C-alpha positions as CSV (number, residue, x, y, z in Angstrom):
1,M,17.9,-9.2,25.5
2,N,20.8,-11.5,25.7
3,L,24.4,-11.0,24.4
4,R,23.6,-13.1,21.4
5,D,20.6,-11.0,20.0
6,K,22.7,-7.9,20.8
7,L,25.3,-9.0,18.5
8,R,22.9,-10.3,15.8
9,G,21.2,-6.7,15.8
10,L,24.4,-5.1,15.5
11,L,25.5,-7.0,12.5
12,V,22.2,-6.4,11.0
13,R,22.3,-2.6,11.5
14,I,26.0,-2.6,10.0
15,Y,25.0,-4.6,6.9
16,A,21.8,-2.0,6.1
17,R,24.2,0.6,6.7
18,R,26.5,-1.2,3.8
19,V,23.5,-1.6,1.4
20,E,22.3,1.7,1.9
21,G,25.7,3.4,1.0
22,H,25.6,1.3,-2.3
23,L,22.0,2.2,-3.2
24,D,21.8,4.4,-6.1
25,H,19.0,6.8,-5.4
26,A,18.6,7.2,-9.2
27,Q,17.3,3.6,-9.5
28,V,14.8,3.6,-6.5
29,P,11.3,3.1,-7.6
30,K,9.3,5.9,-7.5
31,H,5.8,4.3,-6.6
32,I,5.9,1.2,-4.2
33,G,2.8,-0.9,-3.4
34,V,3.1,-2.7,-0.3
35,I,0.8,-5.9,0.5
36,M,1.3,-5.9,4.5
37,D,0.8,-9.5,5.0
38,G,1.4,-11.8,8.0
39,N,-0.1,-10.0,11.2
40,R,-2.0,-12.8,12.4
41,R,0.9,-15.3,11.8
42,W,3.1,-13.1,13.7
43,A,0.7,-12.6,16.5
44,K,0.6,-16.6,16.5
45,A,4.5,-17.2,16.5
46,A,4.6,-14.5,19.4
47,K,1.7,-16.3,21.2
48,A,-0.3,-13.2,21.3
49,T,-3.7,-12.1,20.1
50,T,-4.8,-11.6,16.5
51,V,-5.7,-7.8,17.5
52,H,-2.0,-7.3,19.2
53,G,-0.8,-8.6,15.6
54,H,-2.6,-6.0,13.8
55,R,-1.6,-3.4,16.2
56,A,1.9,-4.3,15.6
57,G,1.6,-4.2,12.0
58,A,0.3,-0.7,12.3
59,E,2.8,0.7,14.3
60,K,5.1,-0.6,11.5
61,I,3.9,2.0,9.0
62,E,5.3,5.2,10.0
63,E,8.8,3.5,10.2
64,F,8.1,2.2,6.9
65,L,7.1,5.5,5.4
66,G,10.4,7.2,7.0
67,W,12.5,4.7,5.2
68,C,10.7,5.6,1.8
69,S,11.3,9.5,2.6
70,E,15.1,8.6,3.1
71,T,15.4,6.9,0.0
72,D,13.2,9.6,-2.5
73,V,10.2,7.2,-3.0
74,E,7.4,9.7,-3.9
75,V,4.3,7.5,-3.8
76,V,3.5,4.6,-1.5
77,T,0.2,2.6,-1.6
78,L,-0.4,0.5,1.5
79,W,-3.1,-2.3,1.2
80,L,-4.6,-2.2,4.9
81,L,-8.0,-4.1,4.2
82,S,-9.5,-5.7,1.3
83,T,-13.2,-6.3,0.4
84,D,-12.8,-9.9,1.4
85,N,-11.7,-9.0,4.9
86,F,-15.2,-8.1,5.6
87,D,-15.9,-11.7,5.9
88,R,-13.7,-12.0,9.2
89,P,-15.4,-12.7,12.5
90,Q,-16.7,-9.3,14.1
91,D,-14.7,-10.0,17.1
92,E,-11.6,-9.6,14.7
93,L,-12.9,-7.0,12.3
94,G,-14.6,-4.6,14.7
95,P,-10.9,-4.1,16.3
96,L,-9.1,-4.1,13.0
97,L,-11.3,-1.0,11.8
98,G,-10.5,0.9,15.0
99,I,-6.8,0.3,14.2
100,I,-7.1,1.4,10.8
101,E,-8.9,4.6,11.8
102,D,-6.4,5.3,14.3
103,V,-3.6,4.7,11.6
104,V,-5.5,7.4,9.1
105,R,-5.6,9.7,11.5
106,T,-2.0,9.5,13.1
107,L,-0.9,9.7,9.2
108,A,-2.8,13.1,8.7
109,A,-1.5,14.4,12.1
110,D,2.2,13.5,11.2
111,G,2.5,16.3,8.8
112,R,4.8,14.5,6.4
113,W,2.5,12.7,4.3
114,R,-0.2,13.4,1.8
115,V,-3.2,11.0,2.2
116,H,-5.3,9.5,-0.2
117,H,-8.1,6.9,-0.1
118,V,-8.2,4.2,-2.6
119,G,-11.3,1.8,-2.2
120,T,-14.9,1.7,-2.1
121,P,-15.9,4.1,0.6
122,D,-19.7,2.6,0.8
123,L,-18.2,-0.6,2.3
124,L,-16.8,1.4,5.3
125,P,-18.4,2.7,8.5
126,S,-19.3,6.5,8.9
127,P,-16.6,7.0,11.4
128,M,-13.8,5.6,8.9
129,Q,-15.2,7.5,5.9
130,M,-15.1,10.6,8.1
131,A,-11.7,10.0,8.9
132,L,-10.5,9.1,5.5
133,K,-12.2,12.9,4.2
134,E,-10.6,14.6,6.8
135,A,-7.1,13.2,6.4
136,A,-7.5,13.8,2.6
137,E,-8.7,17.7,3.3
138,S,-5.9,18.1,5.9
139,T,-2.9,17.0,4.0
140,A,-3.9,18.0,0.6
141,H,-1.1,20.9,0.9
142,V,1.6,18.6,2.0
143,D,4.9,18.3,-0.4
144,G,5.9,14.7,1.1
145,I,5.0,11.2,-0.1
146,L,1.5,10.6,-1.5
147,V,0.3,7.7,0.7
148,N,-2.8,5.5,-0.7
149,L,-4.4,3.9,1.9
150,A,-6.2,1.1,0.3
151,I,-9.1,0.4,2.8
152,G,-12.2,-1.9,1.5
153,Y,-10.1,-2.3,-1.6
154,G,-10.5,-4.9,-4.2
155,G,-8.6,-5.0,-7.5
156,R,-11.5,-6.3,-9.6
157,Q,-14.0,-3.9,-7.8
158,E,-11.7,-1.0,-9.0
159,I,-12.0,-1.7,-12.4
160,V,-15.8,-2.3,-12.2
161,D,-16.0,1.2,-10.2
162,A,-13.9,2.8,-13.1
163,M,-16.0,1.5,-15.8
164,R,-19.2,2.7,-14.0
165,S,-17.7,6.3,-13.4
166,M,-17.0,6.2,-17.2
167,M,-20.4,5.3,-18.0
168,L,-22.1,7.9,-15.4
169,D,-19.8,10.6,-16.7
170,A,-21.0,9.9,-20.2
171,A,-24.6,9.9,-19.0
172,D,-24.3,13.2,-17.6
173,K,-22.8,14.5,-20.9
174,G,-25.5,12.7,-23.0
175,T,-23.1,10.6,-24.7
176,S,-24.6,8.0,-26.9
177,L,-23.7,4.5,-26.2
178,E,-22.1,4.2,-29.4
179,D,-19.9,7.3,-28.7
180,L,-19.1,5.9,-25.4
181,A,-17.7,2.5,-26.8
182,E,-15.6,4.5,-29.2
183,S,-14.3,6.6,-26.0
184,V,-13.1,3.4,-24.1
185,T,-9.4,3.4,-24.0
186,V,-6.7,2.2,-21.7
187,D,-6.1,5.9,-20.8
188,A,-9.5,6.4,-20.3
189,I,-10.1,3.7,-17.8
190,G,-6.9,4.6,-16.0
191,R,-8.3,8.1,-15.3
192,H,-11.2,6.9,-13.6
193,L,-9.3,4.3,-11.5
194,Y,-8.9,5.4,-7.8
195,T,-5.4,6.5,-8.3
196,G,-6.3,8.7,-11.3
197,D,-3.5,10.1,-12.9
198,Q,-0.9,8.8,-10.5
199,P,2.0,7.0,-11.7
200,H,1.6,3.1,-11.8
201,P,3.6,1.2,-9.1
202,D,7.3,0.3,-10.4
203,L,7.6,-2.2,-7.3
204,V,5.3,-4.3,-5.2
205,I,6.5,-5.7,-2.1
206,R,4.6,-8.3,-0.4
207,T,5.6,-9.8,3.1
208,S,5.1,-13.0,4.6
209,G,6.4,-15.4,2.0
210,E,2.9,-15.5,0.0
211,Q,3.7,-15.3,-3.7
212,R,0.4,-13.8,-5.2
213,L,-1.1,-10.5,-5.8
214,S,-4.5,-11.5,-4.3
215,G,-6.1,-8.9,-6.4
216,F,-4.0,-5.9,-5.5
217,M,-3.9,-3.0,-8.1
218,L,-4.6,-5.5,-10.9
219,W,-4.8,-2.8,-13.6
220,Q,-2.0,-0.7,-12.4
221,T,0.6,-3.5,-11.8
222,A,0.7,-4.7,-15.3
223,H,4.3,-3.7,-15.5
224,S,5.5,-3.6,-11.8
225,E,8.4,-5.6,-10.7
226,Y,7.3,-7.8,-7.5
227,Y,9.3,-8.7,-4.5
228,F,8.3,-11.3,-2.1
229,C,9.6,-11.3,1.4
230,D,9.4,-14.3,3.6
231,V,9.3,-11.7,6.9
232,F,5.9,-11.3,8.5
233,W,4.6,-7.5,8.3
234,P,5.4,-6.6,12.0
235,A,8.8,-7.9,11.8
236,F,9.8,-6.1,8.3
237,R,13.1,-4.3,8.9
238,K,14.9,-1.4,7.2
239,V,17.5,-4.5,5.9
240,D,14.5,-6.1,4.4
241,F,13.6,-2.9,2.4
242,L,16.8,-2.0,1.3
243,R,17.3,-5.4,0.2
244,A,13.9,-5.2,-2.0
245,L,15.3,-1.9,-3.5
246,R,18.6,-3.4,-4.2
247,D,16.9,-6.3,-6.1
248,Y,14.9,-3.9,-8.0
249,A,17.6,-1.7,-9.0
250,A,19.5,-5.1,-10.2
251,R,16.8,-5.9,-12.6
252,H,16.4,-5.0,-16.4
253,R,12.7,-3.7,-16.6
254,R,10.9,-5.0,-19.7
255,Y,7.6,-4.1,-21.1
256,G,5.2,-6.4,-22.9
257,G,7.3,-9.3,-22.6
């Protein structure tokens, strides 16, 4: 690292401390959703392999959760793998699934996070399903941030699964079709989502410069604030995170308009 890079790094750290010092923890979002985008483009820019980009993105996760702990965030939802990602070439998908499974096991072993899967388990390989089940069971007692891992996740599929779950519950109880139709409410559907009774995201961060949701938590983000960051996920820094929180705190949230 040359002198110029060292000076730039020092200035960024000083600036980050300044932003953090002025952060009002009462205005921090309680639930943050993150679309961790840009691993492949980061790898291409670094003249590295796509797999290396995914590994670098995975390594960023624990660091990011540490920042969330420091700022009193209570729930974090991380989108690691969408239903659309299963269309990727096998030489990329196979290693990616292995990297994600390592993330699941690492977060569970850390001891600071309560791990919860959001997504369709049947889409995932058996070892991944087992890793997620064991992670949820082994961290159920943890009094730390609730970390939702969106793996094999699609926003439309979540709503379909919620409606299917409602109908199956009604069938088990012998509820008539007419009574089921009467029972369909916003709250009732919400209880059958992957996130159940969790608070909805206050803030959604998407890295890499893309400005779209791509189907992320379509139901839960109806009133969320969005923050789009130009930085690729593996290069996402604490100062970028603090800027997102500062931007969120400066907004006046309005519902329904």
